[in-house]
C-alpha positions, -999 to 999 in steps of 0.1 A, spaced: -210 -405 -409 -183 -378 -409 -195 -343 -410 -180 -316 -431 -176 -279 -423 -197 -258 -447 -186 -223 -459 -196 -196 -434 -229 -179 -442 -236 -150 -419 -274 -145 -416 -288 -111 -424 -305 -110 -390 -297 -129 -358 -328 -138 -339 -328 -146 -301 -291 -136 -296 -288 -124 -260 -255 -118 -243 -271 -128 -210 -272 -164 -223 -237 -162 -237 -219 -155 -204 -216 -184 -181 -233 -182 -147 -200 -185 -127 -182 -158 -146 -162 -135 -123 -177 -104 -139 -212 -116 -129 -201 -116 -92 -185 -82 -96 -216 -68 -112 -237 -82 -84 -216 -70 -55 -204 -36 -67 -225 -5 -72 -211 15 -101 -239 40 -103 -226 61 -74 -201 77 -98 -230 97 -113 -232 119 -82 -195 118 -76 -185 134 -109 -217 154 -117 -199 187 -112 -173 180 -138 -198 179 -167 -215 208 -183 -252 213 -193 -245 217 -231 -224 200 -257 -221 164 -268 -235 136 -246 -206 118 -229 -201 81 -223 -219 72 -191 -196 75 -161 -203 39 -148 -192 26 -182 -160 45 -180 -154 31 -145 -160 -4 -157 -137 1 -186 -109 12 -162 -117 -19 -141 -114 -42 -172 -82 -25 -182 -66 -34 -149 -83 -67 -143 -72 -82 -175 -39 -63 -176 -45 -50 -211 -14 -32 -224 -31 0 -235 -65 17 -238 -64 15 -275 -60 -23 -274 -88 -24 -248 -112 -8 -273 -100 -29 -302 -106 -61 -281 -139 -51 -267 -161 -61 -297 -145 -96 -296 -153 -102 -259 -190 -110 -253 -184 -110 -215 -170 -75 -216 -199 -62 -236 -223 -78 -212 -205 -63 -182 -207 -28 -197 -244 -32 -206 -236 -31 -243 -251 -51 -271 -236 -64 -304 -248 -32 -321 -236 -7 -295 -210 17 -309 -176 13 -292 -163 46 -277 -129 60 -287 -100 51 -265 -94 87 -256 -125 88 -234 -106 71 -206 -77 96 -205 -101 125 -208 -122 111 -179 -92 107 -157 -82 143 -163 -117 155 -157 -125 135 -126 -91 136 -109 -78 110 -84 -105 117 -58 -132 99 -77 -112 68 -79 -101 71 -42 -138 72 -32 -144 42 -54 -117 23 -35 -131 35 -1 -166 23 -11 -151 -12 -18 -134 -12 16 -167 -2 32 -184 -31 14 -158 -55 28 -164 -40 63 -202 -46 60 -195 -81 48 -175 -89 80 -142 -92 62 -124 -65 82 -116 -66 119 -99 -32 120 -79 -36 152 -47 -50 137 -31 -38 105 1 -47 86 19 -19 67 46 -20 40 56 -4 8 67 -15 -27 83 2 -57 65 10 -89 86 14 -121 79 48 -136 68 51 -173 100 70 -182 134 63 -196 165 67 -175 181 84 -205 158 114 -199 173 120 -164 194 152 -160 218 162 -132 208 195 -118 243 200 -103 260 198 -136 272 230 -154 262 216 -187 225 221 -180 230 259 -185 239 252 -222 204 239 -229 176 264 -235 151 235 -231 164 227 -197 161 262 -185 124 262 -195 120 228 -177 136 242 -146 113 272 -146 83 249 -149 95 227 -121 101 258 -99 66 269 -105 53 235 -96 74 235 -64 59 268 -53 24 257 -61 27 223 -45 52 223 -17 66 188 -10 62 176 26 70 140 21 106 140 32 120 135 -3 157 129 -1 168 129 -37 164 162 -56 196 163 -76 184 141 -105 152 151 -124 134 133 -152 123 155 -181 95 131 -190 81 124 -155 94 149 -130 72 134 -102 92 102 -103 125 100 -83 158 82 -88 161 52 -65 188 26 -62 177 -9 -51 203 -31 -37 232 -37 -60 213 -27 -91 214 5 -110 194 36 -101 160 38 -118 130 61 -118 105 48 -92 73 55 -75 63 39 -42 30 26 -29 23 25 8 -4 0 20 -22 -10 52 -37 -45 52 -62 -57 77 -53 -90 95 -87 -106 91 -90 -114 54 -61 -94 40 -83 -65 28 -63 -34 18 -78 -7 39 -58 24 28 -31 31 2 -10 61 -7 14 67 -36 45 88 -33 78 94 -52 102 65 -48 126 84 -26 101 90 1 110 71 33 82 47 42 87 54 79 73 89 75 39 75 62 29 54 93 7 82 107 -11 87 74 -17 50 70 -32 47 106 -54 78 100 -65 65 66 -74 30 80 -94 44 109 -112 69 87 -121 42 61 -131 14 84 -144 34 114 -123 11 137 -97 19 163 -62 4 156 -48 -14 186 -18 -32 170 3 -22 140 29 -46 125 57 -33 103 94 -38 94 125 -20 107 121 8 82 91 21 104 109 15 137 119 51 144 116 70 176 89 92 161 68 62 151 72 44 185 61 76 203 33 81 179 19 46 187 24 53 224 3 85 222 -24 67 203 -24 36 225 -13 13 198 10 -17 203 39 -13 178 51 -48 167 81 -38 147 119 -40 150 138 -9 160 157 9 133 194 2 129 205 32 148 183 21 178 197 -14 177 224 -16 204 237 -50 192 250 -35 160 279 -20 179 300 -51 184 327 -50 210 313 -18 226 294 -15 258 257 -12 251 236 16 265 219 -10 289 252 -12 308 250 25 317 227 32 346 206 64 345 202 84 376 170 103 374 177 126 404 210 139 391 202 135 354 234 116 348 246 82 335 269 60 355 293 41 333 307 5 340 339 21 354 319 42 379 323 76 361 295 101 356 282 112 322 267 147 324 240 160 301 242 190 278 215 211 262 184 196 247 182 196 209 148 211 201 147 194 167 155 158 177 144 161 214 177 144 224 201 153 251 238 143 247 256 130 278 294 131 278 320 117 301 350 136 313 380 136 290 404 131 319 384 101 332 382 85 297 418 90 290 430 71 320 401 45 321 413 9 315 379 0 300 381 26 272 388 0 244 356 -18 254 336 15 258 344 38 229 367 44 199 363 82 202 380 105 227 351 103 252 320 81 255 287 98 247 251 88 251 219 102 238 186 102 258 153 113 244 131 137 264 105 109 264 129 80 269 107 62 294 78 60 270 102 49 242 117 22 264 82 9 271 74 7 234 107 -10 226 100 -36 253 66 -43 238 83 -47 203 105 -75 217 77 -97 231 69 -132 217 36 -120 202 54 -91 184 80 -115 170 53 -138 157 34 -109 141 66 -97 124 70 -132 108 34 -132 97 37 -97 82 66 -108 60 44 -135 43 12 -115 44 25 -84 28 45 -103 2 13 -122 -7 -6 -89 -10 18 -74 -34 22 -107 -53 -16 -108 -59 -13 -72 -73 14 -83 -98 -12 -100 -120 -28 -66 -124 5 -49 -134 8 -27 -103 46 -28 -104 47 -8 -137 32 26 -140 8 29 -170 8 67 -171 31 95 -160 25 118 -131 20 112 -94 -18 116 -95 -22 93 -125 -1 66 -108 -23 71 -77 -54 64 -98 -38 32 -111 -30 20 -75 -66 29 -63 -81 7 -91 -56 -21 -85 -63 -22 -47 -101 -19 -52 -100 -48 -77 -79 -69 -53 -105 -63 -25 -133 -70 -49 -118 -104 -57 -115 -111 -20 -151 -100 -16 -162 -124 -44 -143 -153 -29 -157 -149 7 -192 -136 2 -214 -164 -11 -248 -162 -28 -279 -165 -5 -292 -201 -3 -329 -207 6 -334 -175 25 -301 -177 43 -270 -155 37 -235 -165 46 -210 -146 67 -173 -155 71 -163 -171 103 -133 -153 120 -99 -167 112 -93 -179 148 -125 -200 146 -114 -215 113 -81 -226 128 -98 -241 157 -122 -260 134 -92 -273 114 -74 -285 146 -106 -301 158 -111 -320 125 -75 -332 126 -79 -345 162 -112 -362 155 -100 -378 122 -62 -379 122 -60 -406 96 -80 -387 70 -65 -360 48 -84 -327 50 -84 -305 19 -85 -267 19 -118 -269 0 -133 -288 30 -119 -263 54 -133 -233 35 -167 -250 31 -168 -250 69 -156 -214 72 -190 -198 68 -219 -196 92 -255 -192 79 -276 -164 92 -313 -160 85 -321 -129 64 
């Protein structure tokens, strides 16, 4: 017999309605709630609240709301609060009931202003520490890279500080005074290269031109990812015009401070392959697997004798050119620590090899004051292992940023460098939480599971293929054998 839908009749009272029974057992928020301790935020932000006044929303609830905002990529905080009563899983995650009063959307912006970025940075570091304790971080090899974040500002609000028209605007003069005060209060040390164009809506963002596209307002996120399970161990946000090569030292120090592990290998692209970074890795005892920057690449000078064809004489501190002439050194540049070696004008003018040697009047070479250490690092960067790591880095870092795209990392939600940093801390913490949820399994019969190192997983896969070559092995089967059981 066909049933018919009766008109809805809401009961006056709902009996035995529990959100605990309405949320499925395998819901991702259940695993997040089990693995993450949100109560630490009480002590973290206790000094930002007073003793009198209205009672605020509990800090763990605010932190969870920020996590929901990023996790489900909700467009705005207002929309988050409007959707909250309709989502039983969100209410359960926050510890709310159907009768709990939903807070106003302004509590999130007020909390960010009150707490500052340090509270969210500590939250990200606690998640990294949880991943370390779960055995998901090796700590000895890291991959570093950067990516742009579109600023929440219109390009139409960008002004040219070199244009005379700016003096006609009273509003601009006030903006310039405000920017000058900020410059004095917070001196920039990030090697910012573009200061001509300034945004009136978001002065922290910088104009950046990507490829053949137009110039846009950008921020830049710098990340270090561990090689074991692709955990993001440290992150830093800067204006988009900051060269990522200047952030290698900060990423190494941040990784070691967060994971309490010593970096032995760092893998990066050619943007990091500067003399300063190679020497930094040499002093720290780190193998730098990264291509040299373009100005260090001798092959880029086609048709010209490379520096390898000039023999350096350490006793006389001179170079011997292919024609047998000496290049004598000048004074040492204290800023670059380079010494310029020049050949004789008379010898170069009459040399038959000059068309193959230089297009200038005389051939010149530069030698760093620590050239021997630099040559050793460049030789290490050309090994087969380094080339293999560079290929792996390309896919690993692209994958890390691609996973962040679902959380909207590539578009700034708010304005200001410290607010964008908060967004990036929450995005990276959430990405690490999802990895933690995927790898850390629930205890079974008094046993807990720990992930097997990646090299052992590869060995297991090869062994299975050799033992049963005719049978197809799925990734699910491989992951099921990727955990070892340890008695609690």
